[in-house]
C-alpha positions as CSV (number, residue, x, y, z in Angstrom):
1,M,-228.5,-49.4,-223.6
2,T,-229.4,-47.5,-226.8
3,E,-227.8,-44.1,-227.2
4,F,-229.6,-41.4,-229.1
5,P,-228.2,-38.3,-230.8
6,K,-228.6,-35.4,-228.3
7,G,-231.2,-32.8,-229.2
8,V,-234.5,-31.2,-228.6
9,L,-237.6,-31.7,-230.8
10,L,-240.2,-28.9,-230.7
11,F,-243.7,-29.3,-231.9
12,G,-246.4,-26.5,-232.4
13,M,-244.3,-24.1,-230.3
14,Q,-245.4,-20.5,-230.0
15,Q,-242.9,-18.2,-231.8
16,E,-241.5,-16.3,-228.8
17,K,-241.1,-19.4,-226.7
18,K,-239.5,-21.3,-229.6
19,K,-236.9,-18.5,-229.9
20,S,-236.2,-18.6,-226.2
21,I,-235.8,-22.3,-226.2
22,M,-233.5,-22.2,-229.2
23,R,-231.4,-19.5,-227.6
24,L,-231.1,-21.6,-224.4
25,C,-230.2,-24.7,-226.4
26,R,-227.6,-22.8,-228.4
27,Q,-226.0,-21.7,-225.0
28,L,-225.9,-25.3,-223.9
29,H,-224.7,-26.6,-227.3
30,I,-227.8,-28.7,-227.8
31,P,-229.2,-29.1,-231.4
32,V,-232.8,-28.1,-231.8
33,T,-235.2,-29.4,-234.5
34,V,-238.5,-27.5,-235.0
35,V,-240.7,-30.3,-236.5
36,P,-243.2,-29.0,-239.1
37,C,-246.6,-30.6,-238.9
38,G,-246.1,-32.3,-242.3
39,R,-243.6,-34.7,-240.5
40,Y,-246.0,-35.7,-237.7
41,L,-246.4,-39.2,-239.3
42,Q,-242.6,-39.9,-239.0
43,P,-241.3,-42.0,-236.1
44,L,-239.8,-39.9,-233.3
45,G,-236.5,-41.8,-233.8
46,V,-236.4,-40.6,-237.4
47,L,-237.1,-37.0,-236.3
48,A,-234.3,-37.3,-233.7
49,G,-231.8,-38.6,-236.2
50,V,-231.5,-42.2,-234.8
51,P,-229.4,-43.9,-237.5
52,M,-231.2,-47.3,-237.5
53,M,-234.7,-45.7,-238.0
54,Q,-236.2,-45.5,-241.5
55,E,-238.1,-42.5,-242.7
56,K,-241.6,-43.2,-244.0
57,H,-242.6,-41.7,-247.4
58,I,-245.8,-40.2,-246.1
59,F,-246.8,-36.6,-245.4
60,Y,-249.2,-35.5,-242.7
61,E,-251.9,-33.0,-243.9
62,G,-253.7,-32.5,-240.6
63,E,-253.6,-29.8,-238.0
64,V,-250.8,-28.7,-235.8
65,L,-250.9,-30.2,-232.4
66,P,-253.4,-28.4,-230.1
67,Q,-250.7,-27.9,-227.5
68,E,-247.0,-27.4,-227.5
69,M,-244.8,-30.5,-227.1
70,M,-241.1,-30.9,-226.5
71,V,-239.1,-34.2,-226.8
72,L,-235.6,-34.4,-225.2
73,C,-233.3,-36.9,-226.9
74,G,-230.0,-38.4,-225.9
75,F,-229.6,-36.7,-222.5
76,S,-227.9,-38.4,-219.5
77,G,-229.6,-38.0,-216.2
78,D,-227.3,-35.1,-215.2
79,E,-227.7,-33.4,-218.5
80,L,-231.4,-33.6,-218.3
81,D,-231.3,-32.1,-214.8
82,T,-229.0,-29.3,-216.0
83,F,-231.3,-28.6,-219.0
84,L,-234.5,-28.4,-216.9
85,D,-232.8,-26.3,-214.2
86,T,-231.5,-23.9,-216.8
87,Y,-234.8,-23.8,-218.5
88,R,-236.6,-22.8,-215.2
89,Q,-233.9,-20.2,-214.4
90,S,-234.3,-18.7,-217.8
91,R,-238.0,-18.0,-217.0
92,I,-239.2,-19.5,-220.2
93,A,-242.9,-20.4,-219.9
94,P,-243.4,-24.2,-219.2
95,V,-244.2,-26.7,-221.9
96,A,-247.0,-28.9,-220.5
97,Y,-246.3,-31.8,-222.8
98,K,-242.7,-33.0,-222.4
99,A,-241.2,-36.4,-223.0
100,V,-237.8,-38.1,-223.2
101,L,-237.0,-40.2,-226.2
102,T,-236.8,-43.9,-225.2
103,V,-236.5,-47.3,-227.0
104,V,-240.3,-47.7,-226.2
105,N,-241.4,-44.4,-227.8
106,M,-238.9,-43.9,-230.6
107,S,-241.1,-45.8,-233.0
108,W,-244.2,-43.7,-232.1
109,T,-245.2,-40.8,-234.2
110,P,-245.5,-37.3,-232.6
111,L,-249.3,-37.8,-232.8
112,V,-249.2,-41.0,-230.8
113,L,-246.8,-39.5,-228.2
114,F,-249.1,-36.5,-227.8
115,E,-252.1,-38.7,-227.2
116,E,-250.2,-40.7,-224.6
117,L,-249.1,-37.5,-222.8
118,Q,-252.7,-36.2,-222.8
119,K,-253.8,-39.4,-221.2
120,E,-251.1,-39.1,-218.5
121,H,-252.1,-35.5,-217.8
122,A,-255.8,-36.5,-217.5
123,Q,-254.9,-39.3,-215.1
124,M,-252.7,-36.9,-213.0
125,S,-255.4,-34.3,-212.8
126,D,-258.0,-36.9,-211.7
127,R,-256.0,-37.5,-208.5
């Protein structure tokens, strides 16, 4: 099993929500990376600090994601439950597009992950 550095990646986050999430993570001793849109072509593993991942020498010049996205990295099942429970108890507005970093998606860019999450949301709303 691959272990990832623990942390939270934030994309396109509204300022007040970003501050609230950063405060929560500080209380839980979880590092936070606010990813600027110029890095949207980097693999998620690079953004999460996975040692074996290579940074690409490319800069994204497009728009910020149309919705907020959060990627949780290196959490055990219990840690993930604790984080999500504490997040809800803190009454921070939900982030619709959330994912956990995996060996499958660590090579994806944030743009690809966002597209996949949009497809999942569309499929779930069709039910």
